[in-house]
Residue, then its C-alpha position, 0 to 999 in steps of 0.5 A: m419470475s425469471k432471473k433475466r426479467r428480474e434484473g431489468g429496471g433500475g433507479g431509486n434514491i438519486g443523490c443519496d451519497p451519505p450511507v445509512i451505516n451505524a449512525l451511532s458511533m463510538d465517540g458519542g452519537l445518540r448518547e448526547v440525545s435527550l430522552s425527549v428526543v428519543f421519545s419523539v422518535w418512538c412516537l414517529l415510528l408508531l405513527l408510521l406503523l399505523c400507516s403500514q396498511f396503506l403502504h403495504s397495499q402499494t407493495d408486492p407480497s414479498g416486501t419489496h417496493e414498487r419503483s415508479t419510473s419517470s423522466h425525472g428519476s425514481i421514488n423509493v418507498m421505505l417500509p416502516w418495519r425496515l426503518i424499525d429494523r435498522f433502528f434496532v440494529d444500530f441501537y443494539d450496537y450502541a447498547e452493547d459496545g465495550m468488546r464489540e466495536n463499530y468497525c466499518k469504514r468506507k474506503l471507496a465510493q464510485r458511481s457507475e452503471r450496474v455492477k454485476s461482479v467485483d474482484l480485488h487484485p492480490t498485489e495492486p490496489w485495484i478493484l475489477s468491476s464488470l458492468y451491465s453496460g458491457s464494460v469492465c473497469i479497474w479502479n484504484y482505491q488508493t487514488q480513487t481513480m479509474v486506472k483502465s477501462f475495457e469495452v468488452t461488448e454491448l451486452p452485460v458482462r456478468s462476471s470477470k476475474f483477475i488472473a494476476r500470475k498472468q497479468w490477465i483479466v477474464a470476462g464472461a458476457d451475455d454474448m456467450f463469449i469469454r474474453v481474456y485481456n492483458y491488463n498491462t498492455m490492454d491487448k486482447v489475448k483470447v476470444f472464444e465462444a464458451h456457451t450457448d446462453y448467458i455466461r453467469c460466472v467465471a472462477v479461476h483456479p488458485t494454482q492450476p491454469f484452469v478457469l471454470s465458467s457457468s451459464d444459463d445453458m445449465l452447463i459448467k465448463l473447465w478451460d485450460w489456458d496452457k492448452g490454448w483455452m481448450c475445454t477439457q471437461i463439461f459438468e452436467g447435472h443442474s436443471h436450471y441456470v447455474m448462477q455461480v461456481t467457486f473453488n474450495p480453498k482447502d481442496t482446490n480439486t473440488f468446487a461448488s455450484a449454485s443454481l436456480d434449481r434450488t440446489v447446490k452441487v459439489w464437484s471434483l475435477g476429473s469426474p463428470d458427476p457431482n459428489f453430492t447435492l445440498d437441497g434446502h432452499s425453497k427457491g433458486v440459489n443465487c450464490v455460494d462461497y466456501f469458508t476459508g478458515g481451517d477449523r470448519p468445513y462450511l459453505i454458505t449459500g444465498s437464495d431467492d427465498q430471502t435467506a442465506k444458509v450455512w452448510d457443513y459439506q462433510t455432514k451435508s447438513c444445514v448448520q444455520t439459516l440467516e434470516g432478515h433480508a427483505h428481498n432475494v439474497s444475491a451475494v454471500c461470503f465468509h470474511p477471510e480474516l475476521p469472524i464475519t459472514l456477509t450477505g448482500s441482497e436486492d433490498g439494498t443492504v449488506r448484513l454482517w453476521h458473526s461467524t460463530t454465534y450467527r448474531l447480526e452485527n451490523t447492517l449497511n445501506y449506502g442508498l445505491e439500490r440493489v446489491w449484486a456482488l461481494g468481493y474480498m481477498k485473503g490477507s486483507r480486511r477490505v470488502v468490495i460491494g457491487y450495486d445497481e448504481g456503483t461500487i463501494m469498498i469498506k474496511i472492516g476491523r481495526e489496524v491495532p494487532v491483537a497482541s500483548m507483551d509482558s515485562s520479560g519480553k514474551i509476546i503473545w498474539s492471535k492469528h484468527n483463533e490460533i495463539q502464537t508466542v515469541n521471546i524477543k530476548t532470545i536475540g541476545a544483548d550482543n546483537e545490535i538491532a537498528d530501528g525498523e529492522r525486522l527481528p529474526l525470531a522463532v515463532k512458537e505455536l501456543g495453542t488455540c482459543d475457544l472464542y475469537p480474540q478481540s483483545l489479549r492482555h498479560n497480568p502484571n507478573g506475566r503469569f496469566v493472559v486474558v482473552c476477550g471477545d464476543g462478550e466473554y473472557i477466558i484466562y489462560t496460563a501464559l506458558a502452557w496455555r491452560n484454561r484457568s477461568f472464564g465468564s461473561a464480560l463486556e470489559f476486563v481489566w487487571s489490577v497491579d497485584g493480579e486481581y481483576a474486574v469485569r464489567e458485565s453491564t453498564s450497571r454491574i462491575k465485579i471484582y475477583s481475587k487472585n484465586f479467580q473468586e468473586r470478591k465484590s460486586i459494585r453497582p455504580p449510581f451512573s451508567a458505566e460505559r468503560i472501566f480501566g485497571g491499574v492502581l485504582l479501578a476507574m469507571c467512566t461515563n461520557d462526562f466524568i471518571c470515578f476512581h475506586d479502590w480495589e479493596e472495598g470498592r470505595m470511591i476515591r475521586r471523581i474528575d469531570v473529563n471525557v476520558k478516552n484512555l488511562y495510563w498509570a506509571d509503574s510507580g503508581d504515583l502518576v497517571t495520564i488521562a487522555s481525552d479527545t483533544s488533550f491529555y492531563i498528567l496527575k499525581y496520585n497522593r496515596d498517603v493523603v487518601s490512606s490517612h483520610l480513609d483510615g481516619g474515618g473521613s467521609v467520602g462524598e459524591e466527589g470523593v477525597e478532595d486532595a486525592f489527585e493533583l494536576l501537574h500538567e495539561i498538554n493540548e495534544r491528542i494521544r493515540t497510544g501511550l506508555w510510561v517509562g519511569d517518570c517519562f511519558i512516551y506517546n504517539n499523537s494523532s499525526s503518528r508522531l512519537n513524542y515524550c513528556v518530561g516535567g510538562e515539556a513535550s518533545e519530539s523523538e521521531d521525525n514527522p512522516f509528512i516532513f519529507s512531503v512538505a519539504r518536497f512541496l517547498e522545493s517545488r515552489g522554489m523555497l529551497e531555504e525553507a525546505l532545507e530548514i525542515a528537511t531531516d533526510s541527510n541525502y536530501r539535505f545534501d541535494l538542497a545544499v548543493q542547489l543553494g551553493i552552500a555545501i562547503e563542508a566535506q572531508l574529502d581526504m577521509a572519503e578518498e581513504c575509505l574508497l581506497h580501502a574499499m577498492d571502490l574504483s568507480g567511486l574514486l573515479l567520481l571523486y578524482s574527476s570532480l576534484g580535477d585531480a590529475e595525479g589521482l587519476t594517474k594512480l587510478t589507471s594503474m589500479a584499474k588495469e591491475q584489477g582488469k577494470n578496463n572501463v575505469a582505466f579507459l576513462c582515466f586515460f581519456m580525461l588525462g589526454k593519453l589517447e595512445e594509451c586509450l587506443q592500446l587498451l582497446i587493442e589489448s581488450n580485443r576491441i579493434p573496431e572501437a579502436a579504429l573508430m577512436s583513431r579516426s576521431y582522435l588519432p588519424s595517423k594511427v588509422p592505417d595500423i589499426v585497419t591492418l590489425w582489423k583486417k587480420d582479425l576479421q579475416k578469421v571470421n569473414p574474409k570478404a568483409a575484411e577485404s572491404l575495409a578501406d585504408p586511408d593511405e590507399y584511398p584518401n578520397l573515401f575519408e572526408d577532410w583526411q589531410i586536415a585531420l592529420n594536420v590538426e592532430a600534429n598541431v594539437a599533440p604538444k598541448r595534450g598533456i597540459y591541464p588548465p586549472a579547474e577554476e577556469y572551467i566556466i571559461h572553457a564551458e562557455r566556448p562554442n562546441e565545434t570540432l577541431v576540423e571545423a575550427f581549422k576550416s573556419m580559421h582558413i576561411h576567415l583568413e582568406e576573407v581578411l586577405l581578400d579585403e587587403n589585396g583585392d582580387d589577388t586573393h590566391e596569390a596573397i594566400e600563397e605569399n602568406g604561407v597559408e596553402e594547405s601543403q605548407e607546414d605553418a605554425v597553427e596552434v589550437d588551444v584545446e581542453a586537456d582531455g582533447s575535446t573539440d570546443g577550444a578557441v583557435l589561435v593563429n600566429g602568422n609567420d611573416t608578420e608580427e601581427q597576431w590573428v585571433l580567429t573565432p569560429d563562425q557561428 
């Protein structure tokens, strides 16, 4: 069947939002189901098997199901063997938990048109999805919203990729064009015809300005965007559609291509012929991906023969064939951070395989029909899946780092299979390290591990380290990293004196001596789901925990509680048992137990009755915990650090959500409540200012600190806020000495020393600015400044210098020139008078009007008053009262100390005792 026809159609499972993904979780799941329910499920499955012949007649031989489409949607028929397969996969995970864990968590689910390719941005929380409808969408997986959408073409867009270093996306579509967009501005950067048939894939070189494209025209082309997107090389050799191309991350000069001619070819840039060909699939190859780790030269391919193959491209041999999908394998990838291989199929499932053992670890089915694409990013545990009906993002693994620290401060951690170490005591006790500060430590490569570490743990004296993973354990020496012992184990725990125990299964626990020799084997009469080490060996089920001694394996005490974790104090007398909703602190009566056992006392099903004494019960869930002496420090479910002493639990670190809650209260106008819970000092200060209660301040100390630090800008803020004219005067001298002309100018201006401001501008060669300032504040100085300006400008542009007008020669060109001169003369005497800061409110409420406007308003107001008194003899009355503009009357204008223009105007008549208080017209 042709690839183009196989991609037609659609539909199925409408409204199936909840995924079928590992229904058996770590916190219980099927373990709560009774045997009768399990038996009923098996009977149902057998009944479905009896009907398989009828259902098989409705399907094609490949195992896929017919889709009966109608105007009401579509119907999915789930085959019985697929149900059984999924049941077995989940049950297998349930039966072998311990070191294996249920680690898939969905982070994004967005329904859309059919998704043909997905990509992750390396720095932004973005997913790029190319749709069969002809659009390209960018989703933000943190906010669960669409960020941008590009209408590329009316035909399917089969591949698109981020080019983050250029802020671009490049997309190839069925119209045979490649388009490049800037994802910030959404501008179309380039459009060009790239092939003569559908474009199946585009791949971006990690460092060079290259883009590869593959097409149904059986060609691969290399494009260079530094050369205007010129095609610099064409690769020919495939005899069918080239479905995918990908660069080798270990050797970016080579790349691999997958084709429906059943082959995978490896090429080198600069050579038109393939280096070699891998041929092993019985049908067309849809996808290919390289292994990103440093130890294996592998690549993986997926094919229409319903298998995926892992190849060694150095020996050119097939290492493993992954079988299990019920339809064509359409997408494959090696996870860059975990030992996981992912395969996606048109059967609607994504399968997770172990990269070393090739064991099937998990099967995901989100009910969104066929899988078309997988996307990942180096350094991240997120994986994106493109389906017929939308996009899913999952996060694989856990956030807890695989690391261990001994009592001397030596830390060992794993990075993939590589082991690294560092000693935090090399910093020295003299260095003061702040909380949250990154430590400047020298990392040392310790060695490699034969298995992929899932946990690391020092023994009590720090001499040995055990590495656990994949159902095995290896004990290494901590300094030289030499292998001392190994074996099979679902779990591994240390005792306080260096012995250890392993849980091989739910019915067998073995105890080993310090010499790594098996000393005792215990078969508990119950299903041991977990074990814990420490002073006693503890074995747990979902309902209770049993403590045993390390010497003889005798049961010490049974406690009915659902245990999630166990923490022993260094003294061995206190232990914390953590459950789902609370934790309990118990005292271990070692002497009581010893006397009971030494006296030959019997131990029943419940153990020694007085072995433990309940001291405290705290209704809080623990994430992690640690004993420091008799103080238990723990991190609760809200990521809040607490400590418990004497049964009292107290906070030792602020809740990270406190600031958000305080902001929310502030937005609702509840400032007092926000101040009550806020902890950040800067934020509390802002709230106190808003509430008018910020009355405590050591301003003298602040001034002293600013003076010692020579922070002139800070001093300017302090003196101006306090209205300290004396301080501003001192600051002007300091600023001029240090050449801080901006600070000096502002100080002079606030002090009303306009002549000094003007002189400072002239000394700074800011003559145009000096001319503008003199025109606004000191018009009498304008002629002198214009003369200087002309002289300075004559050196650069004589014509422009001649065009400057002098107000003495051309007063008609300067509006209200004579009034400005009069205002300056009358305001000058009051310029050095500073009103008290407490009168700021009075001055702030005055109308904002220039002195010239105030002078005009006063003149008009006075004319109107005289007109009302003298009738038509207005002009004569004005002349008699001496308010003609040519006369020098005593016009006093009360202004701000800084020479601002929003003062009230006070007019004193010369020939009358009556005073006129003239306010500007509004």
